[in-house]
C-alpha positions as CSV (number, residue, x, y, z in Angstrom):
1,M,21.4,-9.3,-27.9
2,I,21.9,-11.1,-24.6
3,E,18.8,-12.7,-23.3
4,L,17.4,-11.6,-19.9
5,Q,18.1,-14.9,-18.3
6,E,21.7,-14.8,-19.4
7,K,22.2,-11.3,-18.1
8,I,20.7,-12.2,-14.7
9,Q,23.0,-15.2,-14.5
10,Q,26.1,-13.0,-15.3
11,T,25.0,-10.5,-12.7
12,A,24.4,-13.1,-10.1
13,E,27.7,-14.8,-10.7
14,F,29.6,-11.5,-10.4
15,I,27.9,-10.8,-7.0
16,Q,28.6,-14.3,-5.8
17,G,32.2,-13.8,-6.8
18,K,32.3,-11.0,-4.2
19,G,31.6,-13.5,-1.5
20,V,27.8,-13.1,-1.4
21,T,26.5,-16.6,-0.5
22,D,23.5,-18.2,1.3
23,V,21.4,-15.1,1.3
24,E,18.0,-15.4,2.9
25,F,16.4,-12.0,2.6
26,G,16.6,-9.2,0.1
27,L,16.0,-5.7,1.5
28,I,14.8,-3.0,-0.9
29,L,15.3,0.3,1.0
30,G,13.4,3.4,-0.1
31,S,14.1,7.1,0.0
32,G,15.8,8.1,3.2
33,L,15.6,4.5,4.6
34,G,18.9,3.2,3.3
35,E,20.7,3.8,6.6
36,L,19.4,0.4,7.8
37,A,22.1,-1.2,5.6
38,E,24.8,0.5,7.7
39,E,23.9,-1.8,10.6
40,I,24.7,-4.9,8.6
41,Q,27.6,-6.8,10.2
42,E,30.7,-7.8,8.3
43,P,29.4,-5.9,5.3
44,V,30.4,-6.5,1.7
45,V,29.6,-3.4,-0.3
46,I,29.2,-3.4,-4.1
47,S,28.6,-0.3,-6.1
48,Y,25.8,-0.6,-8.7
49,N,28.3,1.0,-11.1
50,D,30.6,-2.1,-10.8
51,I,27.9,-4.8,-11.4
52,P,27.4,-6.1,-14.9
53,H,24.0,-5.2,-16.4
54,F,22.9,-3.5,-13.2
55,P,21.1,-0.1,-13.5
56,V,22.1,3.0,-11.6
57,S,19.9,5.0,-9.2
58,T,19.6,8.7,-9.9
59,V,17.4,9.8,-7.0
60,V,18.6,11.9,-4.0
61,G,18.6,9.8,-0.8
62,H,19.5,6.6,-2.7
63,A,23.2,5.6,-2.2
64,G,23.4,3.2,-5.2
65,Q,25.0,0.1,-3.7
66,L,24.4,-3.4,-2.5
67,V,25.3,-4.3,1.0
68,Y,25.6,-8.0,2.0
69,G,26.2,-9.4,5.5
70,S,24.3,-10.4,8.7
71,L,21.4,-8.4,10.2
72,S,19.5,-9.8,13.2
73,G,21.2,-13.2,12.6
74,R,20.0,-13.5,9.0
75,K,22.0,-13.3,5.9
76,V,20.7,-10.3,3.9
77,L,21.4,-8.4,0.7
78,A,20.3,-4.8,1.0
79,M,19.7,-2.4,-1.9
80,Q,20.6,1.2,-0.9
81,G,18.6,2.8,-3.7
82,R,16.1,1.4,-6.1
83,F,15.2,2.0,-9.7
84,H,12.0,3.8,-10.7
85,Y,9.8,3.8,-13.7
86,Y,9.7,7.6,-13.6
87,E,13.5,7.8,-14.2
88,G,12.8,6.5,-17.7
89,N,13.7,2.9,-16.9
90,P,11.7,0.2,-18.6
91,M,9.9,-2.2,-16.2
92,E,12.5,-4.9,-16.9
93,T,15.2,-2.5,-15.5
94,V,13.0,-1.5,-12.5
95,T,12.6,-5.1,-11.4
96,Y,16.0,-6.5,-12.5
97,P,17.4,-6.6,-9.0
98,V,14.5,-8.7,-7.8
99,R,15.2,-11.2,-10.6
100,V,18.9,-11.2,-9.5
101,M,17.9,-11.8,-5.9
102,A,15.8,-14.8,-7.0
103,A,18.8,-16.1,-9.0
104,L,20.9,-15.8,-5.8
105,G,18.5,-18.1,-4.0
106,I,16.9,-15.4,-1.9
107,H,13.5,-16.7,-0.6
108,S,12.0,-13.5,0.8
109,V,12.1,-9.8,0.1
110,V,11.4,-6.9,2.5
111,V,10.3,-3.9,0.5
112,T,10.2,-0.4,2.0
113,N,9.2,3.0,0.7
114,A,8.4,6.5,1.5
115,A,4.7,7.1,0.9
116,G,2.1,9.8,1.0
117,G,-0.7,9.2,3.5
118,V,-4.2,9.0,2.0
119,N,-6.0,7.6,5.0
120,L,-7.4,10.4,7.1
121,D,-6.2,8.8,10.3
122,F,-2.6,8.8,9.3
123,T,0.0,11.4,10.3
124,P,3.5,12.0,8.9
125,G,6.0,9.7,10.6
126,N,3.6,6.7,10.8
127,L,4.8,3.3,9.6
128,M,2.3,1.3,7.6
129,L,2.3,-2.5,7.1
130,I,1.3,-3.1,3.5
131,Q,-1.5,-5.5,3.3
132,D,-2.1,-5.3,-0.4
133,H,-1.5,-2.9,-3.3
134,I,-3.3,-1.3,-6.3
135,N,-1.3,-1.1,-9.5
136,F,-2.2,2.3,-11.0
137,M,1.0,2.6,-13.1
138,G,-0.7,1.8,-16.4
139,T,1.6,-1.1,-17.1
140,N,2.8,-4.4,-15.6
141,P,6.4,-5.7,-15.4
142,L,5.3,-9.2,-16.7
143,I,3.9,-7.9,-20.0
144,G,5.7,-9.6,-22.9
145,P,6.9,-13.2,-23.4
146,N,6.9,-15.3,-20.2
147,D,9.9,-17.5,-19.2
148,E,8.4,-20.4,-17.4
149,N,11.8,-21.0,-15.6
150,M,11.1,-17.7,-13.8
151,G,7.5,-18.1,-13.0
152,P,4.0,-18.8,-14.3
153,R,2.3,-16.8,-17.1
154,F,-0.6,-15.8,-14.8
155,P,0.7,-15.4,-11.2
156,D,-1.9,-15.4,-8.4
157,M,-1.7,-12.0,-6.5
158,S,-4.3,-13.0,-3.9
159,A,-1.7,-13.0,-1.2
160,A,1.2,-11.0,-2.6
161,Y,2.2,-9.8,0.9
162,D,2.8,-12.9,3.0
163,G,0.2,-13.2,5.8
164,A,2.5,-15.0,8.2
165,Y,5.1,-12.3,7.8
166,Q,2.5,-9.6,8.4
167,E,1.5,-11.3,11.6
168,K,5.1,-11.5,12.8
169,A,5.5,-7.7,12.1
170,R,2.3,-7.0,14.1
171,E,3.6,-9.0,17.1
172,V,6.9,-7.2,17.0
173,A,5.2,-3.7,16.7
174,K,3.0,-4.6,19.7
175,K,6.1,-5.7,21.7
176,L,7.8,-2.4,20.8
177,E,4.7,-0.4,21.7
178,L,4.8,1.0,18.1
179,D,1.7,2.3,16.5
180,L,2.0,0.3,13.3
181,K,-0.7,1.3,10.8
182,E,-1.9,-1.1,8.2
183,G,-3.3,-0.5,4.7
184,V,-3.3,-0.6,0.9
185,Y,-0.4,1.0,-1.1
186,M,-1.3,2.4,-4.5
187,G,1.4,2.8,-7.0
188,F,1.5,5.7,-9.4
189,T,4.2,6.4,-12.0
190,G,5.3,9.8,-10.8
191,P,7.4,11.8,-11.0
192,T,4.8,14.4,-10.2
193,Y,3.0,14.1,-6.9
194,E,-0.6,13.3,-7.3
195,T,-3.3,16.0,-7.6
196,P,-5.9,16.5,-4.9
197,A,-8.5,14.9,-7.3
198,E,-6.3,11.9,-7.8
199,I,-5.9,11.5,-4.0
200,R,-9.7,11.6,-3.6
201,M,-9.9,8.9,-6.2
202,A,-7.3,6.8,-4.5
203,R,-9.2,7.0,-1.2
204,T,-12.4,6.1,-2.9
205,L,-10.7,3.0,-4.5
206,G,-9.5,1.9,-1.2
207,A,-5.9,3.1,-1.0
208,D,-4.4,4.2,2.4
209,A,-1.0,5.4,1.0
210,V,0.4,6.4,-2.4
211,G,3.9,6.2,-3.9
212,M,6.0,5.7,-7.0
213,S,7.6,2.3,-6.4
214,T,7.2,-1.1,-4.8
215,V,4.3,-2.5,-6.9
216,P,6.5,-3.6,-9.9
217,E,9.1,-5.2,-7.6
218,V,6.4,-7.1,-5.6
219,I,4.8,-8.4,-8.8
220,V,8.1,-9.8,-9.9
221,A,8.9,-11.2,-6.5
222,V,5.6,-13.1,-6.5
223,H,6.2,-14.2,-10.1
224,N,9.5,-15.7,-8.8
225,G,7.8,-17.4,-5.9
226,M,9.3,-15.2,-3.2
227,N,7.7,-14.2,0.1
228,V,7.1,-10.4,0.6
229,L,6.9,-8.2,3.6
230,G,6.2,-4.5,2.9
231,I,6.5,-1.4,5.1
232,S,5.7,2.2,4.1
233,C,7.0,5.2,6.0
234,I,4.2,7.8,5.7
235,T,6.4,10.9,5.1
236,N,3.7,13.4,4.3
237,L,0.0,13.7,3.8
238,A,-1.0,13.5,0.2
239,A,-2.1,16.3,-2.1
240,G,-5.0,18.3,-0.8
241,M,-4.4,17.3,2.8
242,Q,-1.5,19.6,3.5
243,A,-0.2,22.9,2.1
244,N,2.5,21.6,-0.4
245,L,4.6,18.6,-1.2
246,N,8.4,18.3,-1.7
247,H,11.1,15.6,-1.7
248,E,13.0,17.4,1.1
249,E,10.1,16.7,3.5
250,V,10.2,13.0,2.5
251,V,13.8,12.7,3.5
252,E,13.4,14.8,6.6
253,T,10.5,12.7,7.9
254,T,12.3,9.4,7.3
255,E,15.3,10.9,9.2
256,R,12.9,11.6,12.2
257,V,11.4,8.1,12.3
258,K,14.4,6.1,11.2
259,E,15.1,4.5,14.6
260,D,11.5,3.1,14.8
261,F,11.8,1.9,11.3
262,K,15.1,0.2,11.7
263,T,14.1,-1.4,15.0
264,L,10.9,-2.7,13.5
265,I,12.7,-4.3,10.5
266,K,15.5,-5.7,12.6
267,E,13.2,-7.2,15.2
268,T,10.9,-8.6,12.6
269,L,13.8,-10.2,10.6
270,A,14.9,-12.0,13.8
271,V,11.6,-13.8,14.1
272,L,10.8,-14.5,10.4
């Protein structure tokens, strides 16, 4: 059985062989948000299916490919489609792309997601700067033997979302006259949407938005010593706050606010 470190190295070497070099930022683009990758200049597109040891995304709204090139003057590697725990993937698979990004020398990750609004002041279409998260997935991607070459046994999560990056995003939002909300993202496993009782619990625990991704990837990014900026697109109000919930609304709302989202990310990248 090939060790994880060896798999990561083989994957990274394959990607580098496609001309992917000197990458600064990894972009993990959530449901309906992958269109940002289409603005990458001089793109090199690599299908997940072609990459050794790489998983495949099965969710509608996820293209399933890496896109490398320049965005806002920075060298980026964007994931159009991520891997979720609810798809039956082990956490090692969910977070594998982040490990590969670290092996490619990427120093920072921008994670985005579609999320349900828990904060009573939020409305669908808001963008939320993630200040912190609550891991409510019942597991952790670092459970198991620890490879000290990747990171410490007990990573400090006190500042998982980089404070300086958050400040830059705030400045950009202010310049754009964009009403950027801020808050705590709470990660559930899915694939069911939360119950109204679970949303009341989430609000009581201090969550402003809920979703089914992001938390594992951020934990592994921090483990690897990477800087993280997180943005949620509030696509709907959570259970008990609106009539019903469906994935079509998620994609529809991201479509409506995609220009604000893309502009915020591009302008922020330019000043990071």
